[in-house]
N, CA, C and O atoms as a DFTB+ gen file, in Angstrom:
640 C
 N C O
     1  1     128.956     111.980     -80.060
     2  2     128.086     113.025     -79.323
     3  2     128.833     114.075     -78.926
     4  3     129.789     113.659     -78.271
     5  1     128.827     115.256     -79.028
     6  2     129.882     116.533     -78.394
     7  2     128.843     117.341     -77.608
     8  3     127.789     117.856     -77.982
     9  1     129.402     117.305     -76.495
    10  2     128.865     118.035     -75.141
    11  2     129.458     119.328     -75.250
    12  3     130.664     119.570     -75.191
    13  1     128.296     120.343     -75.454
    14  2     128.714     121.715     -75.592
    15  2     128.682     122.260     -74.072
    16  3     127.701     122.913     -73.718
    17  1     129.760     122.000     -73.147
    18  2     129.571     122.335     -71.984
    19  2     130.672     123.260     -71.585
    20  3     131.799     122.814     -71.801
    21  1     130.607     124.312     -71.113
    22  2     131.739     125.368     -70.797
    23  2     131.900     125.157     -69.389
    24  3     131.012     125.545     -68.630
    25  1     132.927     124.588     -68.948
    26  2     133.101     124.237     -67.394
    27  2     133.856     125.362     -66.791
    28  3     135.022     125.367     -67.185
    29  1     133.581     126.277     -65.998
    30  2     134.393     127.544     -65.504
    31  2     134.398     126.987     -63.826
    32  3     133.410     127.061     -63.096
    33  1     135.687     126.445     -63.431
    34  2     135.889     126.149     -62.240
    35  2     136.293     127.264     -61.182
    36  3     136.273     127.033     -59.973
    37  1     136.638     128.414     -61.687
    38  2     137.078     129.421     -60.764
    39  2     135.740     130.244     -60.683
    40  3     135.883     131.262     -60.005
    41  1     134.728     130.106     -61.095
    42  2     133.477     130.445     -60.563
    43  2     132.514     129.612     -60.086
    44  3     132.828     128.423     -60.124
    45  1     131.167     129.931     -59.537
    46  2     130.332     128.952     -59.176
    47  2     129.307     128.637     -60.090
    48  3     128.186     128.403     -59.639
    49  1     129.518     128.593     -61.329
    50  2     128.539     127.900     -62.292
    51  2     129.165     127.367     -63.558
    52  3     130.285     127.604     -64.010
    53  1     128.048     126.468     -64.114
    54  2     128.578     125.894     -65.480
    55  2     127.997     127.048     -66.371
    56  3     127.090     127.759     -65.939
    57  1     128.528     127.222     -67.614
    58  2     127.777     128.032     -68.770
    59  2     127.805     127.088     -69.948
    60  3     128.761     126.595     -70.546
    61  1     126.214     126.940     -70.160
    62  2     126.031     126.213     -71.470
    63  2     125.828     127.214     -72.801
    64  3     125.803     128.434     -72.639
    65  1     125.706     126.695     -73.938
    66  2     125.626     127.706     -74.983
    67  2     124.439     128.464     -74.708
    68  3     123.626     128.210     -73.819
    69  1     124.381     129.695     -75.774
    70  2     123.325     130.459     -75.583
    71  2     121.991     129.943     -75.784
    72  3     121.065     130.589     -75.294
    73  1     121.747     128.896     -76.417
    74  2     120.535     128.260     -76.934
    75  2     120.001     127.582     -75.358
    76  3     118.787     127.465     -75.190
    77  1     120.885     127.187     -74.329
    78  2     120.370     126.618     -73.442
    79  2     120.460     127.555     -72.128
    80  3     121.070     128.621     -72.210
    81  1     119.926     127.207     -71.064
    82  2     119.768     128.178     -69.931
    83  2     121.176     127.888     -68.885
    84  3     121.855     126.862     -68.876
    85  1     121.318     128.799     -68.252
    86  2     122.501     128.755     -67.300
    87  2     122.141     128.008     -66.057
    88  3     121.020     128.172     -65.576
    89  1     122.977     127.225     -65.516
    90  2     122.912     126.244     -64.355
    91  2     123.903     126.741     -63.278
    92  3     125.080     126.931     -63.586
    93  1     123.540     126.914     -62.267
    94  2     124.545     126.910     -60.956
    95  2     124.549     126.142     -60.056
    96  3     123.593     125.979     -59.298
    97  1     125.763     125.467     -59.985
    98  2     126.053     124.370     -59.127
    99  2     127.250     124.762     -58.111
   100  3     128.239     125.454     -58.356
   101  1     126.920     124.191     -57.026
   102  2     127.744     124.221     -55.887
   103  2     129.214     123.527     -56.300
   104  3     129.240     122.646     -57.160
   105  1     130.209     123.898     -55.756
   106  2     131.314     123.315     -55.944
   107  2     131.563     121.589     -55.430
   108  3     132.346     120.809     -55.973
   109  1     130.832     121.342     -54.469
   110  2     130.561     119.916     -54.266
   111  2     129.824     119.168     -55.141
   112  3     129.729     117.959     -54.931
   113  1     129.247     119.701     -56.155
   114  2     128.187     118.910     -56.844
   115  2     129.188     118.828     -58.336
   116  3     129.024     117.868     -59.089
   117  1     129.954     119.637     -58.585
   118  2     130.735     119.629     -59.673
   119  2     131.257     118.415     -60.366
   120  3     131.046     118.225     -61.564
   121  1     132.012     117.503     -59.534
   122  2     132.496     116.332     -59.742
   123  2     131.124     115.266     -60.235
   124  3     131.222     114.686     -61.316
   125  1     130.114     115.104     -59.538
   126  2     129.119     114.541     -59.750
   127  2     128.388     114.601     -60.972
   128  3     128.026     113.628     -61.633
   129  1     128.148     116.088     -61.293
   130  2     127.557     116.574     -62.569
   131  2     128.575     116.139     -63.689
   132  3     128.166     115.525     -64.674
   133  1     129.651     116.401     -63.563
   134  2     130.651     116.038     -64.797
   135  2     130.567     114.446     -65.120
   136  3     130.495     113.994     -66.262
   137  1     130.588     113.646     -63.892
   138  2     130.330     112.220     -64.087
   139  2     129.075     111.787     -64.608
   140  3     128.975     110.761     -65.280
   141  1     128.003     112.613     -64.292
   142  2     126.666     112.080     -64.724
   143  2     126.638     112.339     -66.326
   144  3     126.149     111.476     -67.055
   145  1     127.220     113.652     -66.915
   146  2     127.503     113.919     -68.258
   147  2     128.191     112.813     -69.036
   148  3     127.809     112.312     -70.094
   149  1     129.474     112.465     -68.193
   150  2     130.189     111.243     -68.848
   151  2     129.532     110.095     -69.085
   152  3     129.649     109.474     -70.141
   153  1     128.734     109.706     -68.034
   154  2     128.131     108.405     -68.238
   155  2     127.020     108.472     -69.037
   156  3     126.830     107.429     -69.662
   157  1     126.079     109.500     -69.265
   158  2     125.156     109.633     -70.164
   159  2     125.662     109.915     -71.664
   160  3     125.000     109.657     -72.670
   161  1     126.754     110.402     -71.649
   162  2     127.462     110.573     -72.927
   163  2     128.048     109.131     -73.523
   164  3     127.840     108.868     -74.708
   165  1     128.777     108.212     -72.684
   166  2     129.107     106.929     -73.081
   167  2     127.825     106.142     -73.717
   168  3     128.000     105.448     -74.718
   169  1     126.478     106.267     -73.094
   170  2     125.620     105.616     -73.478
   171  2     125.090     106.095     -74.852
   172  3     124.814     105.312     -75.762
   173  1     124.977     107.363     -74.929
   174  2     124.374     108.258     -76.213
   175  2     125.205     107.828     -77.473
   176  3     124.678     107.440     -78.516
   177  1     126.559     107.939     -77.270
   178  2     127.517     107.791     -78.437
   179  2     127.778     106.449     -79.130
   180  3     128.336     106.369     -80.225
   181  1     127.321     105.353     -78.392
   182  2     127.398     104.026     -78.724
   183  2     128.401     103.624     -79.423
   184  3     128.198     102.976     -80.451
   185  1     129.900     103.984     -78.925
   186  2     131.050     103.892     -79.499
   187  2     131.414     102.124     -78.682
   188  3     130.682     101.548     -77.877
   189  1     132.540     101.706     -79.148
   190  2     133.012     100.323     -78.660
   191  2     133.855     100.935     -77.394
   192  3     134.411     102.029     -77.299
   193  1     133.773     100.019     -76.596
   194  2     134.757     100.531     -75.219
   195  2     136.165     100.784     -75.718
   196  3     136.813     101.717     -75.244
   197  1     136.706      99.928     -76.731
   198  2     138.345     100.293     -76.820
   199  2     138.322     101.797     -77.623
   200  3     139.204     102.641     -77.460
   201  1     137.164     101.968     -78.505
   202  2     137.252     103.126     -79.148
   203  2     137.228     104.583     -78.135
   204  3     137.921     105.583     -78.323
   205  1     136.306     104.388     -77.117
   206  2     136.213     105.370     -76.202
   207  2     137.345     105.605     -75.432
   208  3     137.618     106.741     -75.046
   209  1     138.151     104.463     -75.126
   210  2     139.409     104.425     -74.388
   211  2     140.465     105.126     -75.049
   212  3     141.215     105.925     -74.488
   213  1     140.505     104.792     -76.309
   214  2     141.547     105.552     -77.246
   215  2     141.268     107.065     -77.078
   216  3     142.200     107.853     -76.917
   217  1     140.119     107.420     -77.111
   218  2     139.794     108.854     -77.465
   219  2     140.021     109.502     -76.116
   220  3     140.486     110.639     -76.040
   221  1     139.705     108.807     -75.083
   222  2     139.892     109.717     -73.449
   223  2     141.367     109.624     -73.418
   224  3     141.873     110.646     -72.956
   225  1     142.195     108.727     -73.762
   226  2     143.434     108.409     -73.424
   227  2     144.406     109.590     -74.442
   228  3     145.223     110.348     -73.917
   229  1     144.208     109.573     -75.549
   230  2     144.810     110.537     -76.204
   231  2     144.431     112.119     -75.932
   232  3     145.230     113.054     -75.995
   233  1     143.111     112.198     -75.632
   234  2     142.725     113.560     -75.361
   235  2     143.384     113.869     -74.121
   236  3     144.113     114.852     -74.255
   237  1     143.390     113.432     -73.078
   238  2     143.713     113.596     -71.827
   239  2     145.369     113.760     -71.827
   240  3     145.983     114.520     -71.079
   241  1     145.920     112.940     -72.762
   242  2     147.393     112.913     -72.618
   243  2     147.605     114.241     -73.489
   244  3     148.465     115.028     -73.094
   245  1     146.980     114.499     -74.486
   246  2     147.297     115.778     -75.211
   247  2     147.073     117.128     -74.349
   248  3     147.723     118.168     -74.459
   249  1     145.934     116.855     -73.411
   250  2     145.792     118.255     -72.709
   251  2     146.769     118.258     -71.764
   252  3     147.177     119.393     -71.516
   253  1     147.384     117.211     -71.032
   254  2     148.239     117.198     -69.843
   255  2     149.634     117.497     -70.426
   256  3     150.460     118.021     -69.679
   257  1     149.997     117.181     -71.821
   258  2     151.201     117.567     -72.344
   259  2     151.138     119.031     -72.758
   260  3     152.216     119.623     -72.700
   261  1     150.240     119.620     -73.104
   262  2     149.880     120.981     -73.473
   263  2     150.129     121.816     -72.281
   264  3     150.889     122.784     -72.327
   265  1     149.364     121.375     -70.981
   266  2     149.534     122.152     -69.565
   267  2     150.781     122.199     -69.261
   268  3     151.156     123.251     -68.745
   269  1     151.764     121.148     -69.467
   270  2     153.020     120.866     -68.887
   271  2     153.811     121.835     -69.635
   272  3     154.658     122.520     -69.061
   273  1     153.528     121.951     -71.179
   274  2     154.319     122.704     -71.962
   275  2     154.280     124.090     -71.693
   276  3     155.242     124.858     -71.727
   277  1     153.143     124.352     -71.431
   278  2     152.726     126.224     -71.259
   279  2     153.226     126.404     -69.545
   280  3     153.224     127.549     -69.092
   281  1     153.589     125.391     -68.754
   282  2     154.084     125.652     -67.765
   283  2     152.830     125.815     -66.506
   284  3     153.166     126.171     -65.377
   285  1     151.462     125.533     -66.821
   286  2     150.490     125.451     -66.111
   287  2     150.460     124.634     -64.972
   288  3     150.021     124.988     -63.877
   289  1     151.008     123.367     -65.285
   290  2     151.313     122.238     -64.531
   291  2     152.645     122.150     -64.145
   292  3     153.472     122.330     -65.039
   293  1     153.077     121.896     -62.934
   294  2     154.207     121.545     -62.663
   295  2     154.560     120.184     -63.046
   296  3     153.728     119.281     -62.963
   297  1     156.110     119.925     -63.589
   298  2     156.328     118.362     -63.849
   299  2     157.729     118.242     -63.328
   300  3     158.569     119.136     -63.228
   301  1     157.837     116.859     -62.988
   302  2     159.095     116.284     -62.585
   303  2     159.752     115.343     -63.505
   304  3     160.542     114.455     -63.186
   305  1     159.266     115.689     -64.871
   306  2     159.838     114.655     -65.819
   307  2     161.237     114.624     -65.915
   308  3     161.648     115.781     -65.827
   309  1     162.210     113.772     -66.065
   310  2     163.672     113.827     -66.037
   311  2     164.249     113.835     -64.638
   312  3     165.464     113.969     -64.487
   313  1     163.423     113.697     -63.601
   314  2     163.875     113.576     -62.081
   315  2     163.975     112.303     -61.576
   316  3     164.465     112.004     -60.487
   317  1     163.420     111.434     -62.529
   318  2     163.235     109.958     -61.749
   319  2     163.597     108.927     -63.014
   320  3     163.482     109.395     -64.147
   321  1     163.938     107.833     -62.895
   322  2     164.374     106.901     -63.910
   323  2     162.981     106.073     -64.545
   324  3     161.887     106.180     -63.990
   325  1     163.126     105.486     -65.417
   326  2     162.189     104.662     -65.991
   327  2     161.634     103.506     -65.123
   328  3     160.431     103.242     -65.110
   329  1     162.568     102.816     -64.387
   330  2     162.414     101.972     -63.319
   331  2     161.489     102.408     -62.327
   332  3     160.483     101.759     -62.042
   333  1     161.826     103.577     -61.749
   334  2     161.046     104.176     -60.727
   335  2     159.672     104.537     -61.123
   336  3     158.833     104.684     -60.235
   337  1     159.318     104.711     -62.493
   338  2     158.326     105.159     -63.071
   339  2     157.483     104.012     -63.446
   340  3     156.285     104.250     -63.603
   341  1     157.902     102.812     -63.616
   342  2     157.395     101.619     -64.212
   343  2     156.017     101.335     -63.406
   344  3     154.896     101.401     -63.911
   345  1     156.301     101.015     -62.090
   346  2     154.928     100.580     -61.294
   347  2     153.661     101.662     -61.357
   348  3     152.489     101.324     -61.186
   349  1     154.097     103.002     -61.629
   350  2     152.926     103.864     -61.626
   351  2     152.444     104.022     -63.097
   352  3     151.356     104.570     -63.273
   353  1     153.152     103.596     -64.151
   354  2     152.766     103.482     -65.563
   355  2     151.853     102.390     -65.635
   356  3     150.730     102.542     -66.116
   357  1     152.312     101.152     -65.130
   358  2     151.578      99.672     -64.985
   359  2     150.165      99.973     -64.318
   360  3     149.112      99.685     -64.886
   361  1     150.222     100.528     -63.166
   362  2     148.871     100.787     -62.314
   363  2     148.111     101.777     -62.629
   364  3     146.928     101.477     -62.789
   365  1     148.469     103.149     -62.810
   366  2     147.926     104.317     -63.330
   367  2     147.463     104.275     -64.581
   368  3     146.282     104.435     -64.889
   369  1     148.509     104.027     -65.449
   370  2     148.438     104.089     -66.725
   371  2     147.447     102.985     -67.478
   372  3     146.484     103.264     -68.192
   373  1     147.920     101.695     -67.143
   374  2     147.286     100.666     -67.975
   375  2     146.287     100.281     -67.120
   376  3     145.179     100.206     -67.652
   377  1     146.362      99.948     -65.669
   378  2     145.393      99.428     -65.037
   379  2     144.027     100.488     -64.787
   380  3     142.888     100.101     -65.051
   381  1     144.226     101.464     -64.404
   382  2     143.073     102.432     -64.058
   383  2     142.935     103.078     -65.274
   384  3     141.787     103.050     -65.718
   385  1     143.851     103.715     -66.018
   386  2     143.652     104.534     -67.310
   387  2     142.861     103.627     -68.423
   388  3     141.787     103.921     -68.946
   389  1     143.590     102.539     -68.642
   390  2     142.972     101.651     -69.867
   391  2     141.878     100.615     -69.470
   392  3     140.759     100.672     -69.979
   393  1     142.198      99.727     -68.610
   394  2     141.563      98.623     -68.176
   395  2     140.182      98.992     -67.636
   396  3     139.161      98.543     -68.157
   397  1     140.160      99.861     -66.526
   398  2     139.227     100.467     -65.980
   399  2     138.001     101.057     -66.785
   400  3     136.790     100.856     -66.697
   401  1     139.026     102.126     -67.872
   402  2     138.014     102.599     -68.829
   403  2     137.261     101.712     -69.617
   404  3     136.047     101.895     -69.526
   405  1     137.668     100.684     -70.462
   406  2     137.147      99.885     -71.092
   407  2     136.452      98.983     -70.217
   408  3     135.634      98.428     -70.950
   409  1     136.318      98.506     -68.985
   410  2     135.379      97.911     -68.491
   411  2     134.170      98.528     -68.042
   412  3     133.091      97.937     -67.997
   413  1     134.357      99.745     -67.702
   414  2     133.258     100.657     -67.337
   415  2     132.504     100.982     -68.564
   416  3     131.289     100.790     -68.602
   417  1     133.279     101.557     -69.764
   418  2     132.517     101.664     -70.984
   419  2     131.810     100.275     -71.421
   420  3     130.669     100.300     -71.882
   421  1     132.421      99.234     -71.285
   422  2     131.489      97.775     -71.830
   423  2     130.394      97.713     -70.717
   424  3     129.323      97.334     -71.192
   425  1     130.340      97.982     -69.322
   426  2     129.428      97.902     -68.679
   427  2     128.232      98.925     -68.847
   428  3     127.092      98.691     -68.448
   429  1     128.637     100.112     -69.499
   430  2     127.595     101.053     -69.745
   431  2     126.998     100.548     -71.040
   432  3     125.798     100.730     -71.245
   433  1     127.672      99.994     -71.830
   434  2     127.107      99.745     -73.008
   435  2     125.973      98.562     -72.723
   436  3     124.821      98.728     -73.124
   437  1     126.354      97.385     -72.023
   438  2     125.474      96.258     -71.730
   439  2     124.559      96.386     -70.609
   440  3     123.626      95.586     -70.539
   441  1     124.700      97.299     -69.710
   442  2     123.895      97.551     -68.507
   443  2     123.066      98.743     -68.535
   444  3     121.922      98.714     -68.083
   445  1     123.527      99.690     -68.991
   446  2     122.849     101.300     -69.169
   447  2     123.629     101.844     -68.262
   448  3     124.403     101.318     -67.462
   449  1     123.295     103.194     -68.500
   450  2     123.886     104.207     -67.501
   451  2     123.636     104.242     -66.053
   452  3     124.499     104.443     -65.199
   453  1     122.226     104.002     -65.820
   454  2     121.798     104.135     -64.453
   455  2     122.306     102.694     -63.569
   456  3     122.592     102.837     -62.380
   457  1     122.375     101.686     -64.036
   458  2     122.899     100.330     -63.423
   459  2     124.196     100.457     -63.265
   460  3     124.692     100.165     -62.177
   461  1     125.078     100.971     -64.445
   462  2     126.470     100.995     -64.189
   463  2     126.953     101.802     -63.076
   464  3     127.848     101.421     -62.321
   465  1     126.271     103.072     -62.970
   466  2     126.563     104.076     -61.940
   467  2     126.182     103.670     -60.502
   468  3     126.790     104.129     -59.535
   469  1     125.169     102.806     -60.386
   470  2     124.715     102.361     -59.187
   471  2     125.813     101.170     -58.617
   472  3     126.233     101.079     -57.464
   473  1     126.081     100.464     -59.549
   474  2     127.099      99.484     -59.231
   475  2     128.557     100.043     -59.005
   476  3     129.384      99.615     -58.200
   477  1     128.689     101.057     -59.861
   478  2     130.022     101.817     -59.707
   479  2     130.323     102.394     -58.491
   480  3     131.469     102.774     -58.249
   481  1     129.228     102.522     -57.533
   482  2     129.294     103.102     -56.403
   483  2     129.853     101.992     -55.325
   484  3     130.401     102.329     -54.275
   485  1     129.685     100.889     -55.642
   486  2     130.359      99.798     -54.961
   487  2     132.067      99.737     -54.869
   488  3     132.681      99.011     -54.088
   489  1     132.662     100.641     -55.819
   490  2     133.993     100.525     -55.603
   491  2     134.620     100.905     -54.357
   492  3     135.511     100.242     -53.826
   493  1     134.133     102.004     -53.889
   494  2     134.894     102.454     -52.606
   495  2     134.749     101.336     -51.437
   496  3     135.571     101.084     -50.555
   497  1     133.743     100.857     -51.618
   498  2     133.701      99.601     -50.340
   499  2     134.468      98.152     -50.712
   500  3     134.792      97.225     -49.970
   501  1     134.628      98.334     -52.184
   502  2     135.225      96.919     -52.540
   503  2     136.676      97.243     -52.232
   504  3     137.395      96.395     -51.703
   505  1     137.107      98.411     -52.540
   506  2     138.649      98.776     -52.261
   507  2     138.735      98.611     -50.641
   508  3     139.620      97.911     -50.150
   509  1     138.046      99.095     -50.062
   510  2     138.069      99.148     -48.517
   511  2     138.558      97.316     -48.014
   512  3     139.576      96.891     -47.466
   513  1     137.287      96.597     -48.513
   514  2     137.436      95.397     -48.287
   515  2     138.567      94.717     -48.696
   516  3     139.169      94.066     -47.842
   517  1     139.038      94.742     -50.002
   518  2     140.289      94.405     -50.634
   519  2     141.470      94.855     -49.706
   520  3     142.289      93.975     -49.441
   521  1     141.667      96.078     -49.186
   522  2     142.614      96.593     -48.580
   523  2     142.907      95.614     -47.423
   524  3     144.078      95.556     -47.048
   525  1     142.028      94.871     -46.837
   526  2     142.396      94.192     -45.793
   527  2     143.397      92.782     -45.931
   528  3     144.290      92.498     -45.132
   529  1     143.024      91.995     -47.120
   530  2     143.894      90.891     -47.434
   531  2     145.045      91.253     -47.987
   532  3     146.053      90.612     -47.691
   533  1     145.133      92.453     -48.984
   534  2     146.233      92.904     -49.959
   535  2     146.904      93.614     -49.137
   536  3     148.027      93.127     -49.017
   537  1     146.761      94.546     -48.500
   538  2     147.661      95.382     -47.800
   539  2     147.913      95.220     -46.245
   540  3     148.820      95.795     -45.644
   541  1     146.929      94.306     -45.636
   542  2     147.110      94.194     -44.108
   543  2     146.252      95.298     -43.541
   544  3     146.329      95.468     -42.324
   545  1     145.471      96.050     -44.217
   546  2     144.822      97.219     -43.474
   547  2     143.583      96.585     -42.576
   548  3     142.930      95.561     -42.778
   549  1     143.502      97.489     -41.587
   550  2     142.224      97.129     -40.730
   551  2     141.329      98.261     -40.813
   552  3     141.648      99.431     -41.024
   553  1     139.828      97.643     -40.568
   554  2     138.802      98.462     -40.995
   555  2     138.285      98.880     -39.757
   556  3     138.093      98.085     -38.837
   557  1     138.004     100.319     -39.666
   558  2     137.254     100.847     -38.448
   559  2     135.947     100.685     -38.413
   560  3     135.397     100.391     -39.475
   561  1     135.188     100.827     -37.275
   562  2     134.031     100.499     -36.990
   563  2     133.226     101.539     -38.132
   564  3     132.318     101.098     -38.835
   565  1     133.602     102.703     -38.196
   566  2     132.905     103.750     -39.277
   567  2     133.166     103.247     -40.702
   568  3     132.342     103.374     -41.607
   569  1     134.278     102.710     -40.831
   570  2     134.336     102.119     -42.448
   571  2     133.418     100.988     -42.432
   572  3     132.550     101.053     -43.303
   573  1     133.381      99.950     -41.659
   574  2     132.372      98.781     -41.673
   575  2     130.992      99.500     -41.879
   576  3     130.262      99.177     -42.817
   577  1     130.689     100.369     -41.085
   578  2     129.182     101.060     -41.150
   579  2     129.076     101.484     -42.511
   580  3     128.131     101.071     -43.183
   581  1     130.019     102.343     -43.057
   582  2     129.910     102.786     -44.429
   583  2     129.810     101.988     -45.428
   584  3     128.946     102.239     -46.268
   585  1     130.739     100.730     -45.603
   586  2     130.507      99.545     -46.501
   587  2     129.279      99.169     -46.273
   588  3     128.664      99.114     -47.337
   589  1     128.519      98.831     -45.200
   590  2     127.234      98.117     -45.044
   591  2     126.393      99.177     -45.552
   592  3     125.741      98.756     -46.507
   593  1     126.115     100.591     -45.240
   594  2     125.264     101.472     -45.858
   595  2     125.407     101.479     -47.397
   596  3     124.381     101.579     -48.071
   597  1     126.516     101.388     -47.947
   598  2     126.867     101.530     -49.362
   599  2     126.248     100.453     -50.155
   600  3     125.747     100.593     -51.271
   601  1     126.336      99.297     -49.426
   602  2     125.890      97.738     -49.982
   603  2     124.407      97.902     -49.997
   604  3     123.777      97.642     -51.022
   605  1     123.779      98.349     -48.838
   606  2     122.272      98.215     -48.584
   607  2     121.804      99.133     -49.610
   608  3     120.902      98.698     -50.326
   609  1     122.211     100.267     -49.825
   610  2     121.888     101.214     -50.803
   611  2     121.964     100.963     -52.200
   612  3     121.242     101.569     -52.992
   613  1     122.784     100.116     -52.550
   614  2     123.125      99.755     -53.965
   615  2     121.885      98.588     -54.144
   616  3     121.296      98.530     -55.224
   617  1     121.550      97.732     -53.109
   618  2     120.728      96.659     -53.097
   619  2     119.472      97.641     -53.315
   620  3     118.973      97.633     -54.440
   621  1     118.982      98.390     -52.448
   622  2     117.705      98.889     -52.420
   623  2     117.427      99.677     -53.816
   624  3     116.323      99.651     -54.359
   625  1     118.621     100.427     -54.373
   626  2     118.345     101.065     -55.676
   627  2     118.331     100.167     -56.657
   628  3     117.702     100.578     -57.633
   629  1     118.847      98.941     -56.799
   630  2     118.706      98.103     -57.837
   631  2     117.525      97.466     -57.828
   632  3     117.199      97.054     -58.941
   633  1     116.743      97.232     -56.923
   634  2     115.405      96.581     -56.847
   635  2     114.453      97.453     -57.430
   636  3     113.400      96.905     -57.755
   637  1     114.558      98.776     -57.666
   638  2     113.567      99.819     -58.183
   639  2     113.664      99.727     -59.511
   640  3     112.978     100.452     -60.232
């Protein structure tokens, strides 16, 4: 599925092809809108999770190299050793980039877009809770309230 969506981040609107109407979205809703397009697109295209991951990885890698090559994005390549970069490659590249994309794509294919996005909203709460034993963090009262409200919201929305 090809999504014909022209995103204009420098203005306050998204422009669709001439056959569609214009939609105006505030800056704060842009990530949510793009995330919903991504999730619904995952469900509609019905590709295997590994195929989706390869497409996303190659496409984003190509775009990033293009932006670096044209000077639109600053780069520190060559200013660090491979040993210094290895933890970031493993955690951000393989862990977040590949494993998380495969797992989420699989969840969408098995559970559907709606359930996957609801369960995905638990990740900030899980991150906060895992930071206690793994990193020795302490949770503030506001974080505990936020985790509780998130879990209650997921439970209530899953029951509908």
